[in-house]
Every structure is written in C-alpha cells, then in structure tokens.
N, C-alpha and C positions, 0 to 999 in steps of 0.2 A: 072368460077369466083371463086368458092370455092378452086380449086387447086391453082390458082394464089394467093389468099388470104393466103393460108397455107404457100406458099413460102415467102410471105411478113412477115408472123408471125415468121418464122424461122429467118429471117433477124433481125427483131425487138428484138427477144430473144437473139440474139448474140450481139446486140448493148447496150441495156439499162443496163443490169447488169454490163458490163465492164465500162461504163461511171462512175457509182457510185463507183465502185471498184478503179478506177484510182484516184478519188477524195479522198477517205478515206485513201489511202496509200500514196498519194503525199503531203497532207497537214499535218502539225503538229496538235496535238490534240487541242491546243488552237484556231486554225483557222478553224478546220474541220467543226464545226457547221455552221459558216458563209458560207463556201463553199457549204455545203449541202443545205443551205437556198437558195442560188442562183440557184442551180440545181433544187430544188423543184419548185421554182417560175417560172423558164423558162419552165419546163416540164408542169406545170399546165396552165400557161398563154399562152404557145405556142398552146395548143389545141384550145383556143378561137380565138387567132390570125389567126390560120389556117382556122377556119370557116369563118372568115371575108375575108381573102385573096381569099378563094375559092368562096365566094359569089360575090366578085368583078369580078373574072374571068367569072362567069356564066352570068354576066350582058352583056358581049360583045363577049364571045366565047362559044364554044360547051361544053356540060356537061363533056366531057373527058379531058378538058384543064388542070384541076388541077393535073392530073397524070403527065403531063409534068413538072409542077411546082415541084412536089415531086422528080422527077428525077434530076432537077437542085439543089434542096436542098441536095439530097443524094450525088451529085458530090462534092459540096462544103464541106460537112461533110467528105467525103472520103479524099479529099486533106488535110483537117485539121488534120484528124486522122493520116495520114502518116507522116506529117511534125511536128506535135506538141506532140501527145500522146507518153509518154515514153514506151519503149519496155520492156515487162516483160513476162517471160515464167516459169512455174513451172518446176523445174528440175526433180521432181519425181511426175508427175501428177497421180492421182488415176484412176483406170479403170472406164470407163463409165458404170453406172448402167442402162443397157438396160431394164431389167425387171421392175425396179422402174419407169423408164420413160414411159413405155407402160401402166403400171397400173394407173399412174397419168393421162395419156392422156385419157384412157377409162373412168376413174371416172369423170373427169371434163366434157368431151364431153357428156357422158350419162346423167349427171345431167342437164346440160344446155339444151340438147335436150328435156328431159322430162318436164322441166319447160316451155319451149317455146310451146311445143305441147299440154300442159294441157288445155288451153282455146279452142284450135281448136278441139282436139279429145275427150276432157272430162277427168277429173282428175281420173276417175275410169276405163278409157279405158285400155285394156291390153297393148297397145303400150306405153302409158304414164307410167303405173305402172312398166312395164318391164324395161324401160329406167332408171327410178329412182332407182329401185332395183339393176340394174347392176351398177349404179354409187355408191350406198352404198357399195355393195360387193367389188367393185374395190378399193374404198377408204380404207376400212378396210384391204384389202389385201395389199395395198401399205404400210400402217403403220406397219403391221406385218413383211413384207419383209424388210423394212428399219431397223427395230430393230435388224435384224439378221446380217446385214452387218458391216464390219469393217470400210468401207468408203461409207456410204450411200449417196444417192442423196440428201436427206434431213433427218437429224437425228431428229426424233420426240422428243427426250429428250431435244432438245434445247428450247422447249416451257416451260420447267421448269424455265427458266431464265425470271424473271419478266419483264425486259426491252424488251426482244425479243418478248414475248407473248403479252404484252400491245401494243407495237409498231405495231405488226402484226395485231392485232384486229382493231386498229385505222385505218390503211391503208385499210384493206379489207372493212370495213364498210363505210369509207369515199368514196372510189372509187365505191363501190356498189351504194351508194346514188347519187354521182355526175354524173357518166356516165349513170345510169338509168334516172336521171333527164334530162341530155342532150338529150337523145333519145326521151323522151316524150315531152319536152318543145319546141323543134324546130318544131315538128309537130303542137303543139298548136299555136305557133306564126304564122305559115303559113296557116294552114287549118281552124283555128277558128277565129283568128283576121284578116286574109286576108293579112298578110305581104308577101312581096316578099322574096326570099332567102337573098338578100342583107339587106333588112330591118330587117329580123329576126336576122342576124348576128350583125347588129348595136345595136339591143336591148340587145344582150349578151356582147357587147364590154366593158362595164364598169367593168366586172368581173376581167380581168387581172390587171387593174389599182388598184384594192384592194388586189388581191391575191399575186401579186409579191412582193410589199413592205412589206406586212405582213409576208410572208414566209422568207424574208431576215432578218427581225428583230425578228422573233420568237425564235431563239436560245438564244438571250439575255433575253427574258421573261422566257424561260424555265430554264436558269441558276439561275434566281432569285426565281422563284416559284416552280420549279421542274416539270417534265413531268406529275406527278400525278395530277397536277392542270392545267397546260397549255393545255394538251391534252383534258381533259373533257370540259374545257371552249370553246375550238375550236369546239368540237363535238356538244356542246349545242348551240353555235352560228349558226352552220349549221342547226341544228334541228329547231331553231326558224325561220330561213329563209325559210325552207321547210314548216313549219306550215303556214307561211304567204302565200307562193305560193300555198298551197293546197286549199286556199280560192278563187283562181282566178275564174272568171266567164266569160261568152262569151263577155260581154261588159266592163270588167275591164280595167281601165286606166293603162298607162305605169308606173305611180308612184307606184302603188301597186306592180307591177312586179319588179321594180327597188329596192324597199325596201327589198323584200325577197332576191334578188340577192346579195345585198351588205352584208347582214348577212351571206349568203352562202360563198361568197368570203373571208370574214374575217375569218370565221371558218376554211375553207380549208387551208388557209395560216398559221394560228396559230397552228393547230394540225399536219399538214403534215410534216413540217421540224423536230420538236422534235421526231415524231414517227420514221422517218428514222434514226435520230441520235441514238435513243434508240436501234434500231435493230443493227446498225453497231457497236456501242460502247459496246454491250453485248458480242461480239466475239473478239478473239485475232486477231492480224494483219495478221497472216497467214490464218485466216478464213474469211477475208474480201470479198473474192470472193463468199463464201457461203452466207454471210450477204447481199451482193449486189444483188445476184441472187434471194434470197428469198424476198427481199424488192420489186424487180420488179415483182416477181411472185404474191405477195400479191396484188399489184396494179392491175395486169391483171386479177387475179382471181376475185377480187371485181368488176372490170369493166364488165367482162363477166356475172357474176351472177346478177349484177345490171340491165344490159340491159335485161337479160332474165326475172328476177322477176318483175321489174317495168313495162317492156313491156308487160308481160303476164297479169298483173293486169289492165293495161290500156286496153288491148285487151278484157279482160273479162268484164270490166265495160262498154266498148263501145258496145260490142255485146249484153249484157243484156239490155242496154238502147234502142237498136234499134230492139229488137226482135219483138215487136208489130208493129213498123213502117214499117217493110219490109214484114209483113205477107201477104199482098195483092199483092206484086210485083211478077213478073215472077221469077222462081227459080234462073235462071242464074244471073239476075240483083240483086236479093236479096243477093246472095252470094258475089257478087262483092262489094256491099255496106257494108256488114258485114266484109269483109276482110280488107277494108281500107277506112277511111274517104275521102281520096284523090279522090275516084271514084265519090263522090257526086259533084265534080266540073267538071265532064265530060259532053260532049254534050248530052249524053243519058239522063241524069237527067234534063238538061236545057230544053229539048223538052217536058217535062211533065207538064210545066206551073205551075199553083198554087200548084198543088200536089207535084211537084218537089221542089218548094220553101219551103214547109212545111217539106219535107224530109230532105232538107239541114239544116234547123233550128233544127230539132230533132237530126240530126247527130252531130251538134255542141254541143248541150246540153249534149248528151250522151258522147261525147268525153271529154268534160270538167269534167264531173262526173268521168270518168275513170282516168283522169290526177290527180284529187283531191285525189282519193283513193290511187293511186300509190305514190304520193309525201308524203301523210300523213303517209303511211307505212314506207317510208324511214325516216321520222322524228322520228317515234317511235323507229326504229332500232338505230338511232343515240343517242337517249336518253339512251337506254339500254347500248349501248357501252360506253357512257360517264361514267355511274355508275360503270361499270366493270373496266374500265381503272383507275378511281379514287381509286379503291381498290387495283388493282394489280400492277400498275406502281410503279417503285422505286421513292423514295423521292429525293429532291434536293441534289446534290452532293453525292448521294449514288452510290458507285462503287462496292458494294459487290456482285451485281448480274451480274457477268461476267463469260464467259466460263473459264474452268480451265487453258487454255493456256494463259489467259490474267491476271490472278491473280498476283499481285506484279509488273506489268509492270509500 
C-alpha cells in the first residue's frame, strides 16, 4: 500500500505544479487572477465532490470501486492534456538537485513520522525524539545546501519577497487546518453521530457551493483591498468556523456543524486564490515553474503536517479520555479500543451488554473531546497566521516585491 501510494504521489507531483504553471504563462496578467480563482475553486471543491462520489459508490459497490473511478478520471485528464495543453520545454533546463530532493524528503518524512508516533510511543520516547531530530537536522541541511547552489531546488532567498512568503504561509496553514479537519471530522460524523459514509459526505457537501464561487471572486476583492487584508479576513473566517466546530458535542445538531462549515468554506475561498496569485506574481515569467511547484508543495506540506498534527492531537485526547475506561478490559481488547474508536462498533464490544454500551458512550465523549482539542488548535494557528500575513503581505497594487527578473516587466 505504501509503495503504491508513493507512486501515486510522484504522479500527483508531476501534475499539480504544471497545471498552475500552464495557467500563469498562458493567461495575460489582467485575466490571470480569475483563471487562478477557477483553478483554486475546482481543486478545493473537487476534494469534497470526490468524497461524495466515493460515498455513492460505497453504497452499491465494494470498497475498492472508487479506484476504478480514479482511473476513469485519469484517462479523461490524459486525453485532455494531450489534446489541449500547450507544449513547452525549457531549452536549457537546470540539472536536477538530487541532494536537495533527498534532504527535503528525509526532513518531511521524519517530521511527519515523529508527530504521528508521538501519541503512540510517547513524546519523550527515543524513536519519537530521533525522528524529530532527524527532521530538524535534514531541514537545516536542506537550507544550507540550497544556498550554495547556482540553480537550487528551492532558493531560500525567495522568502525575502513579501508576497511569496505571505502567500506561502497562508497556503501552508490553510491546508494544515483544512486537511487535518477533514481527517478528524469524517470520523466524527461516522463514529460519533452514527452517519453512514454517504450521509457523512452529504453533511460536507455544502462546502464546495461556498468555496468555489468565493474563490472565483476573491481576486476582485484582493484587487480592491490588497492581499494584506483579503488573506487575513479569509484566515480569520476559517478560524471562526473552526472555533464553532470545536464546540461540537455528541448530540450536536447539524445546524451547528453547518454554521462552522460555511465560515470555513468562505475563508478558504477568500484567502486561497490571492495567496496563490501572490506567490506566482512575485516571480518572473521564466520562474513560473518554480512558483507553481512551490505553491503545490506548500499545499501538500500543509496537508501532510495537518493530518499528522491534528490527527495526533485527536489520538492523544481520545487515548487520555479512554485510559480509565479500558483499565479493566483484557489487554488485547483495550489496545484495540485505544487504537481506534471504530473498534467500539465491533461485535466483540456488542457482546459485553450494558458494560459495552457504557464503553461506547465513553468512547464517543473521549473522541469528541479530542476533536475539539484538534480543531481549536487549528483555529489558533489560523489567527496567528492572519496576524503575520496582515503585517508581511504587500499592499494593494504593490508590485515592488518581485524577483529581480520581473522588475520593470
């Protein structure tokens, strides 16, 4: 499974940066923001629509059926790419920075591994500390190595550009919060509120209907207010949504959930498009491949860390809340309960009668507590990011923060 997922990741890494690069180099500057808005809206809304379509398949077919759906989508995309996407090849491509690629791979993998294993092994466990230490050393090594190269994989000096750094921070925190939220909330909807996969997907379905039109119109708002205002407003809207969602309880109604979801969708759409535009417009036309690649890397980096961090907080909160409840259970059963709330719905727990019912109720309460901790943490991170972006991001119509190759264009 891990090997296949790695191959899929390589494919995704080859696709996403090139899609944005084609957009930024194909559209004139006055239309580029609107084109990026469509790209952001479809990318964000597609994630939720994908959940809904997958849930529909699970109602009538086996769990593996959605893999076939992805093959069909990939085939359509392949045909479209061959027939529509313009051909472009760098006549003098720089050499691949293999050392930088390996250092970045080790840094991210070690950090994510350490964060995930923290609740399981303990945060002071040698394995956890070693992984986090390796990630830190590799990250520092990556920066130092890139500063030495004439054609680096990612030039750390680009973060001196206000638009580039503010847009990067916005995307990393946004996707850290959103994908971490998706990871925890889908479990909440199914294992706590008792929804089926299709019902859980339906509960999330209003999100793209807010996110997509907001993302399309966000460039107009950013042109008037500036990214230094539009970005923070979007981040704060998402933070408000997460604050509302952090108060969910076992018996909370759908209106409570929907209110938080709408704030979340509006914030994602409002901040996401201007953040991408800020990154791409910071670099010259010949550097759009770098801008597009980093834009996608920032999203994937945030997603990976979001799932790891919020998932770990959920896991830690759930395990802490269930520690006393499983003390009297057989060791094997206790470990299964602590590893996942899904086990509380198994026949082994159902045969325990009233004791099993109490265990299920305690598991739901503990899980909700963990969800609240995770989502509230994301809300705080979003507020902090909003304050930083408000200070760092360039003002409206400010074109002074561009890479040297774009000055005077």
